[in-house]
N, C-alpha and C positions, 0 to 999 in steps of 0.2 A: 543337280540342284541349281536353280537359277540364282544369279547374283542378287543381292538384296535390293539394289537400286532399280532392277527391272520390275519390281512390284509397285513402285511409286505411282505410275500413271493410274493403275487400277484403284489403288487405295485412295488416291486423291479424289477421284470421282465418287467413290462409295462414301468416303468420310463426309463430303459435302451433302450428299443425299441424306445421310444419317443426321447431320446437323440440322437439315431442313425439317426433319421429323421432330427432333428435340425442340427446336425453336418454336414450332407450331403449338406446343403444349405449355410453353413458358408464358406467364401472364405479363411480366414486366418487359417493356420494350428495351430498357437499358441492359437487362440480363441477356436478351436476345442479341443485342448488338455485341456484347462481349463474346458470346458463343460464336457468332459469325466472324468477328475479327480474329478471335483466337484460332479458329479453324483455318482461315485464309492465311494468316501469318505462319502457322505451323506448316501448311502445305507450301508456302513460299520457300521456307527453309528446306523442305524435303525436295522440291523441284530444283533448287539451287544445287543440292547434292547430286541429283540426277544429271543436271547439266555438267557439273564438274567431272562426272564419270564418263559420259558419252562423248564429250568434246575432245579430250586428249586422244581417245581411242578412235575418233571419227567413226563411231559405231551407230548403227541404226538397227534396232532389234524388234522382233515381233513377240507379243505376249498373248498366248492363247487363253481364252476365257472358257472355263469348264473342261469337261472330258471329251466332248465331241471333237473329232479331229478335223483337220483341214480337208476339203474345202467347205464343209458344212458348218463348222463352228464359227464363233465370233472372236475377233482379235483386236488388240490394240497394237499400235506401232509407235516407236519413238526414236528420234535422232536429235542431233544438235538444233535443228530448226524448231522442231516441236517443243523441245525443252526450253528454248529461248522464249518462244511465244507464251508458253505456260508461265514462266517466271515473270515476264513483263505484265501479262494480264492479271496475275494474282496481286502483284504490287500495285497496279493501277486500281484494282477493285478495293484493296484495303485503304488506299489513300482517298478514293472517291467517297467511300462510306465514312471514313474518319473526318474528312474535311467538311462534309455536308451533314453530319449527324445532328447538329443543332436545328437545321432546317427540317429534318425528318421529324424531330420531336415537336416542332412548332406546327407543321403542316398536316401531319397524320394524326388521326384520332387516337387517344391512348389505348383503346381496346384493340386497335389494328396495327400498332407499331411492331409487335412481334411478327405479324404476318408479312410486313414489309421486308424483314430480314430473312424470312423463309424464301421470298422471291429472289433476294440477293444470292442466297445459297443455291437455288435452282439455276439462276443465270450463270453463276460461276461453274457449277457442275456441268451444265450444257456446253459452255465454252471449252472446258477441258476435254469433254467427250468429243466435240467436233475437231479439236486439235489432234487427239490421240487415236481416234477410231480408225480401224482398217476395214470397216463394214459400211457400205453405202446406206443400207436401210437404217442402221443404228444412227447414222448421221442425221437422217430425216427425222427420226423420233426425237432426237435432242434439238433439232430445229424447232419443232413444235413446242417443246418444253420452254425453250428460250423465248419463243414468241409470246406464249401465255404469260410467263413471268414478266417480260418486258411491258406488256400491256398493263399488268397490275402495278408496276412502278409508275407508269404514266398517270393512272387514275388514283394513285394513293393520296394525292392532295384533295380529292373529293370535291371538286368544283365543277361548275357547268362547262368551263373551257376544257378542263382535263377529260371530262366524260366524252365530249364531242371529239376531242383529239384522239382519245383511245379507240372510239368506234372507227374513225377513219384509218387509224394505224392498223387495227385488227383486220379490217376489210382488205386493205392493200397487202398486208402481210400474209393473210390466208390465200390470196390470189397467187402470191409468189410461191408459197408452200405447195399449192396445188399444181402449179406448173412444174416445179422441181419433182414432185412425186410422179406426175404423169410421165415426165422424161425418164425418171428412174424405172418406172414400170416398163416402158418400151425397151430400155436398156437391158433389163432382166429378161424380157422375152427374147431378145436377140442373142444375148450371151449365155443366159442360164446361170449366172453367178451374181452374188451380192458382195463377196469379199473383193476389195478394191484391186488387189494384185491379180486375181483371177479375171476380173473384168478387163483389166489392162491387157492381159495376154490375149484374150479373145478379140478385143478391139483391134489389136495389132495384126492378128491373123486376117480379120475381115478387111482391114484397110489394105493389106498386101494383095488380097484377091479381088478387091473392088466390090465385094458383096455388101449389100445394105448401105450403100454410100449415102443415098438420100435420107433414109430413116435415121442414120447416125448423125447426119448434119442437123436434121430437125430436132432430134432429142438433145443434142448439144446446145442448140439455140434455146430450147425450152428450159433446160436446167440453168443455163447462164442467165436467161431473162428472169427466171424465178428468183435466183439469188440476187440479181440486180434490183429487182423490185423490193426485196427485203432489206437491202442495204442502201436504199434511197438513191439509186443511180438515175440521173436525168433521162427521160422526163417524168419518171415515177417518184419524184421527190416531194410532192406537194404535201404529203402527210407529215413530213419530218419537222418543219418549223413549228407547227402547232403542238406536236407531241413533245418536242424538246424544250420549246419556249415556255410552255405552260406548266410543266412538271416541277416538282420540288428540286432544289439544286442538286442534291445527291443523285436523283434519278436522271437528270439531264446529263450529269457527268458520266454515269454508267452507260446510259443509252448511246451517247455520242462516242465515248472513248472505247467501249468494249462490245456492246451488243452488235453494232454494225460490223465489227471486225470478224466476228465468228462466221458470218456468211461469206465474207471474203476469203477467209482461211479455207472454207469448204470449196469455194470456187477454184482456189489454187490447187487443192487436191484433185479436183475434177480435171483441171488442165494437165497437170504433170503426172498424176498417179493413175487416174482412170483412163483418160483418152490418150495421153502422150502429147508432148508439145508439137510434134510434126503433124499428127492427125488433126489436132485442134486448129493449127495454123491453116491446114489445107481446107478446112470447112469455112473459113473466112468469118466465123463468128467473132474472132478476135478483132477483125476490122470494124465490126459494128461496135464492139466495146470501146475501141479507140475513139471513134467519132463521138459516141455518147459521153465518154469520159471528158473529151476536150470541150464539148458543149456544156457539160456540168461545171467545169472549171470557170467558164465565162458567165453562164447564166446565174449560177449560185453566187458569184461575186457581185454581179449587177444587182441581184435581189438584196444582198447584204448592204450594199451602198444605200439602197432606198429605205432601209429599216431605221426606225428611231427607237425601237425596243431592244435593249442590249442583248437579252437572251435569244431573241429571234434573229438578231444579227449574227450571233455566234452559230446559231443553228443553220442559217443559210451558208455560213462559212464552211460548215461541215459538209454540205452538199458539194461545194467546190472542192474540198479536200478529198472527198471520196472519189471525185473525178480524177484526181492525180493517181489514185490507186488503179483505176480502170484504164487510164492512159498507159500506165506501165504494163499492165497485163495485156492490153490490146496491141502494143508494139511488138510483142513476141521476143523471144530470146532470153537467155539467162540473166544478162545484165539488166534488162528492163524489169524482169520479175524481181530481181534483188532490190531495185529501186522502189517497186510497188510495196514490197514487204517492209522496206525501210520506212516508207511513208506510213504504213500501218503502225509501226512502233512510235514514230514521232507524233503522229496524231493521237495515239493512245495516251501519251503523256501530256501533250500540250493542251488538247481540248478540254479534258476534265479540269485542268488548272484554270483555264479561262472561265469555265462555268462556275467553279468554286469562287474565284475572285470576283466575277460579276455579281454573284449572289451576295457576297460580303459588301461590295461597293453599293449595291442597291439597298441593303439593310442600313448602311451608314448614311444613306440619303433618304431616310424615312420610308423605306420599303418601296421606293419608286424606281421603276426600271427604264423609264424613258430617258433618252440621252440628255435632254435638257436639264433634268433634275440631278444628273450625275456630275455636274460641274463642281470641281474641287473635291470630289469623293476620294481621290488618291491621297489627299492630305488628311482626311478623316479616318481612312483605313489604309495606312501606308503599305503594309505588306501585300494587301490585295491589289493596290495600285502597282506595286513593283511586279507582282506575279502576272497581272494582266498585261503590263508593258512587255515583259519578257516573252509571254505567249504570243502577243500580237506581232512583235518583231520577228519571232520565229516563223509565224505564218507568212509574213511578208517575204522572208528569205534573207535576213541579216546574217552575214558570215559569223561563224562560230556558234550558231544555233542550229537545231535539228532541221528546221525547214530549209535552210540553205543547202545542207547536205543532200536532202531529198531532191531538190531542184538540180543540183549538180549531177547527181547520179542519173536522173531522168534525161537531162540534156546530153550527157555522155552516151547513154544508151541509144538516144535518138539519132546519133550521127552514124547511121548505117547506110545512107545514100538512097533509100527508098522513098516513096511518096509519104510514108509515115513520118519521116524526119521533119518535113515542113509543117505538117499538122501539129506534131508534138512541140516543136520549137515555137511556133506561133501561139499555141495555147499556153505554154509556159510564160512567154513574154507578156501576153495580154493579161493573164491571170495574176502575175506578179504585180503589175501596175494597178490592177483593180483591187488586189488585196491591200495595197498601200492606201487606196482611196477611201477605205472604210475603217481600217485599223488605226491609221495615223490620226484621223480626226477624233476617234474615240479616245485614244491615248492622250491627245492634247486636251480633250474635254475634261477628263478626270483629273488632270493636273492643273487646269486653269482655275483661278479663283473667280468668284462672282464679281461682276462689274457693277458699278453704281447704277441703280435704277432697275436691276434685274430682281424680279419677285421670287427670290429663293430664300427658304427658311434657314436660320442659323442653327446648325446641328452640331452636337458634340463629337469629339474624337471617339471612335469605337475601338476598344481594345480587343484584339483577336483572341480566340481561345487557343489553348495549347494544341489541341487536335488540329485546328485549322493551320497553325504555324507549321506543324510537322508535315501535313499533307502538301502544302504549297512548296515548302523547301524540298521535299522529296521529288515531287513532280517537276519543279523547276530545275533541280539538279539533273533529272533524267533528260529534260529538253536540252540543257547545255551539254551534257556528256555525249548525247547523240550527235551533236554538232562538232564537238572537239575530237571525239574518238571515231570519226566517220570511217576511216580506213579499216580499223580493226573490226568495227561492227559490220561493215560491208563484207569483209573477208569471212566473218562468222556466218552471215546469212548466205553467202555464196557457197560455202562448204555445206551448210545444211540443205540448200536447194539441190546441190549436186548429188546428194544421197537419197533424194526422193525416188 
């Protein structure tokens, strides 16, 4: 009989799917919110129990689904890395929805509010499935579920801008899904397997004999490019600012903090579990990811500097921050991969906090999101101003915050002596300076009072809701703890990666 905690990954996915069905028949949006938050918080506790069991044992187990035996059955797999990512994603989802709930009830029509939380259930279920699955085709199925639900979150606001952004998002995302599926089809034709561990064994045998070298390289590139398209890797990032910038605040937080990360998690599985690190490095696909990641760090930051719309500025910052992840994956090696995963965690906590605080600052400024009208907004919404300041300083790389820990790990991993070192260090240096050039002016703007002669309305102080206070405090604490406890977190991620 299996230990009780080994059932948690399966029941986490199933419970969220069931909650999606229940939420779809509930008429009240507030009741739907309670169902969603209740399920996510319950699963957060369950996955914490899972992490507490697998971490001390350094255990990574396989959970068979159904009675069909290996290699034809479907499986889930879980270790310290998977459990850590699940806990982080569940916590961020809960805080994103909690902190942005007022915006949902304002921007979404009452008759559709319950459907909004159905999409949140589906996104969370698909993220957990991509984290835990040991079957490549199952991962593809949940990629599509994730895509459709994410598009629904973008257009939930039901405006012309969100409709156009959704169509662009859907077109680019479907192109990425098609590339991934085509690469997976070729991989199945070559190896004859869909379970990840079996594909890995066949790929290693083929690599040892030199057979199918060119097809393997091509399909690796197709799968990586497809996932890069879906996670807004430069130069395929142009859909992201419109989608994240025009959506309601909770949607922006979920899309930036979580949805993009699911595709990166799957790419990490492709590199380490399907192809193997050595085979992937020999294909030189990682070199392309390195260059594209470095360019994303610079171009995304330059675009953010040029923006005057606060949410679009944060969205372009997301493009740059995704570049950090691909820079780490492209460098190769365990240390760089740990840095990339660390960046995923830091960005998952920091960027939703920035979007939530930006939404609150804009609301305190008469619902205006242009930087000019945000002057002094930090005094009218103090907690939002503090949260935005902490998040911005973390993105810049201030010591004792999560962003600094990421840059330290990336720089340390880059010191390998190869040509990649110079690309990585140059990109880190330039990006850090550029980050300061748009976050510092924004921080100064929200804390500066209006000068005589400026045509700015006198607006009252906005009292934050308890839900917003809880969300910002939790996300802010995560950002700080990831900076302060960097050695312990790095060791945890390193252990989890070694067990893949």
